[in-house]
N, C-alpha and C positions, 0 to 999 in steps of 0.2 A: 503492499500499499505504499502510495505516496504521501509526504509528511508535507503539507503546504505551509507556507509563512502567513505572518498577519497581516502582511501586504496583498497576498491573495485575498486572504477574507474579505479583508478591507474593502476590494473591487467585486466579489461577489455583492457585499451589501449596497455597494452605489447603483448596483445591476437591478436590486431587488427595491433600491428608490426610484429608481428611473422609470421600472417595469407598473409602478405603482400609478405613476401619473397617466391623465386618463389617454392622451394622443398621440403616448409614444409608440413606436415601431422599431423594431430591429430587425437589422438584414445583414447579410452576408453570405458566407461559406461558413458551414460547422454549427450557424444560430440556430437550427431546429431539433438536433439530439435531445430525447428525453430521457436518456440511461448514462448520468456519470458523467464522466467527461467528453460525451459527446456533445455537450453543448458548450463550443467553446473554450475548452480546459474544463468544464465545469462551474465556470463564472455564472453562468445566466438559469443555474439550476429552480430557482426562484423568480423567473419570470415565466409567466405565462405562455404557452406553446402558441394561442392564439396569437402573439405580440409577436412574433418570428416569423421571419421571411425567408426561407431559403433560398439561396441564389445560384445558379453552378459560378464556375470560374470567370467572370465578366464585368472586372472592375469599372472599366467607363459606365457601362450602362446602369449598375448597381450606385454609382455616384448619382448619374442622370435622374433614375428612380426616387435617390435620396432628396435631391432637389425638387424635385415634381412634388412628391408627399410633402415637403417642408412648403412649399407652396400652396397646397389644398389645406394648409393648417394643423400637420400632424407634426410631431419631433421624431424625425427619424435619427435611431442610433446606426450609422453605418461603420460594421465593423470588419473592417482587413486584418485577416491572422498573423498577417507581418507587413510592417512598413514600407520593404523592399518593393512590394506591389502596387504602391498608391502611386509611382510614375506611369503604371498603365491606366490611370485616369487623370493624368494630368489636363488636358483641355477641359476636363467637366471642374474639375478643381479650381486651376489657377485661372481660366479664361470666365468660364460661368459663377460657380457659387462664391468665388474671389468676387468679381466684379458685381455678379446682377443689382447689385442697391446702387451704385454709383451709376450702372448702366440705366438704371429703371427711375433716376432721380428719386432715391426715397421710395419709390409704389413699391416695389418687393423686397421682404427682409428675410427672406430663407434663413430656417435656425436647423444647421445638419450638426451632430457631435458625431465626429472621428473618431472610432475608437481604433487603434491600431496597439501593435509590439513590434520590438525589437526580438528577433527570435533568438530559441535557445542557442546556448554553448556547451550547454552540460544538463543533466549528462549525455546530454547526447546532441554533438553538433551539428547543429540544420544547415552548416554550408554559406559559405559567402553570402550567395543569392538570397538565405533566407534570413540573415542576422547584421546585416549593415543596421546602421543608426543614420538615418535622413534627418534626424529633427532641424539641424541648423539649416542644411537645404531647404527645406520646407519652409521657414522661419521667416529665412530671406524672399521667398515667392511668394508666401500669402498673406492679408491685411490684416487677417482673423490671428486668436490666439493660438500658437503651437506650444502644447504644454506638456513634457515629458516628465513623470512620475516614477520617484525612486524610492519613496518611504511613506509609510502607511496616513501621514499629515498630508503629503502634497497628494495623494489619490482623495484623501475629503473633501482637500479645496481645492482640485482641479474639477470633478466633479460637481460639487457643489457650485462653483462657477457655471458650470456647464449648465447646471439647472436655472439659473438665473439672468444668464447674458443674453444679448436678442441681437443675438450674429452666433454663424460657426466656429466652430472652436475645434482643434485636434486633440486630442490625448494618445500619449505615446507611455504603453505600458512596458516592462521591459521583465522577458519571461524566465530569465536566470533568478529573477526574485520571486515568482510566483511560489518556490519552491525551501524546504528549511536547508 
């Protein structure tokens, strides 16, 4: 059995809080599982299956869906297993979600919570293409908050901000911190 950290359980608690909000929808790969680790490493276990949309590997489509859902009044939590996959949705992320408020002169203000991780290097190294830290690059490309969380306090603060802010936010978790 995997021994999980306080950091991991703080993330689980924050997902549960988001799941209780009326208009939240969780979408991405590995979000619809209902048996332990199949629901994004077990972090969605306390989120109703009715609030989860499982998608195939289609990063750009996922970001487009997230923007569309946000424009319709939902609060999408768009989950990308590893941040290495975010360049696949760069057009939707950088040229649409990031700019839509400016392009629409404030008429549209889609709020999307982008949840992603830096892939693990232990006990199994997922490889260079799955464990890069692209935080600095996205911080320079995006006008909304890009926050890497490495402590329980940072997890709580970032997800509290995500619930209360009226614009998109990207929260980056570190998978190596999930386990003790």
